C-alpha positions, 0 to 999 in steps of 0.5 A: 283861020285863028283870030288875030292876037289883040295888040297890047294896050298903049300903056303896057307898050310904053312901060315895056319900052321904058324897061328895055331902055333902063335895062340897056342903059344899066348894062352899058353903065355896069360894063363901063364901071367894070372897065374903069375898075379894071383900068383904074390906074389909067382912069383915076388919074384922068378923072383926078386931072379933070377935077384939078383942071376944073378947080385950077382953070380960073388961075390958069386963065388969069395967068394967060390973060396977064400975058403969060405963055400957055405952057409956062402958065400951066407949069406955074399952076401945077407948081403952085398946086404942088407947093400948096399940097406939099405944104399942107401935108408937111404941116399936118404930118408935123403937127401929128408927129409932135402930138403923136406920143401925147395922143397915144398916152391919152388913149392908153390912159383912157383904155386903162380907166375903161378896163379898170371900171368896165373891163372883164377878165383878159381885157387888160392892156397886158393881156391884150399885149400878150394876145397881140404878140401871140397873133403876130407870131402866128401870122407873121408871114401874112403880116409880111405879105401885107407890108409888101402889098402896102408898099406896092399900093403906095407906089401905085398911088404915087405913080397915079398922082404924078400922072394926074399932075402931068395930065393937069398940065396938058389939060390946062395947056391944050384946053383950047383944042378940046372942042375941036377934038370932041367934034372930030370924034362925034358923027356929023351933025351931032357936034353942037349937041356933043359940045353943049353936053360937054360944056354943061358937064364941065361947068357942073364939075367946075361949080362943084369944085369951086363951091367945095373949095370955098366951103372947105376954106370957111370950115378950115378957118373956123376950126383953126380959129376955134383951136387957136382960142382953145390953145390946141397945138398944131392948129394950123396943121389941123385946119389944113387937114380939115381943108383937104378932108372937105373934098371927101363929103361927110367922111373927110369932115368926120376924120379931120374933126376926130383928129382935132379932138384927139390932139386936144385930148392929148395936150389939153385934157378932157374938158378942152377936148369937149370944147374942141368937139363942140367947135367941130360940131358947130362948124359941121352944122354951119356947113350942112344947114347954111353953107351947103344949101347957100353955095352948092345949090347955086352950083350943083342942083343935087339933093343931099339924099342923092349926094349920100347915095352917090357917096355910098355907091362910089365907096362900094366901087372904088373906096376913098377914091370912089367917094372923092369922084362920085359927087362930081361925076354925078354932078356932070351926069346931072348937067348932061341930063339937064342939057338934053332936057332943055334941048328936047323941050326946045325942039318939042314945045307944048301946044300953045307955047311961044314959037321961035317967032314969039307968037303962040303956036296954034294947032294945025287946021283940020282938013 
């Protein structure tokens, strides 16, 4: 008879088991991401509504405690959001429209200076304009189709925004029924674990949104005060743009700061633009080295390297929307992982740790 095959060493079997688990989880996550991308017009509003509910929950609960009926409280909260967001968009657009011609003129003058000092043949503004007209004549059909596609994208964004606002209303009003609905979906005996995981995930998202809002408010106030001191026009609108852009880590601050510097360059000249750039950089240093560690470390236990990798992955999957949703979703995943770890540690305490009665557990006697 052939000799029996010796069993694999225990470390190898453990490694194989972990590899199988990682492959299975990775496959499930990949399929889930692909499904979310395919059904993004329905998934994105739900995720945005969850973020909005986490941010607006304290306001809604304060209205309910004040005696306002639940539906009316949710409606007032959503109306306040529309008013604030609409006002911020109006202020930003008005400020950019007022200074738009000046920005274009400043950029045109800068381009002329660069072309005069460093430009090569065929790179003047007249040559570039002639080349642009030629390209437009060649690719006019492509441009027209791009405009039509852009209009459809705008319509899709508006539809998703309206759906997200309606979902925020229902999520706020019916938040008390969420626990019962969750328990009805999980198998019997897993209701407590599912509820604890959901609460931990939502608390992580709520903490992230609360911390981000506080940091965005401080950034907007500091940059607005700095622009007012420098007498830059549209300082309030630029501060509102900074506040909105802060919800997209890194990229939002870069874009809003660049717009502020361009407005300063257009209206006040190169020296004031440098001072505005200094204000923006100082605020970003304050945020990165003081506000983020002090505030977000208390709400979201995530290293900045994890945040950057998460943002990059979200951008590769869903663009700007992915960048907006990547960090809070990762924070929710970290919250679920911490809850599972705590429950496993409570169910399997190490030898010598205090038991439920408070006395150290002793190993079982040998027979």
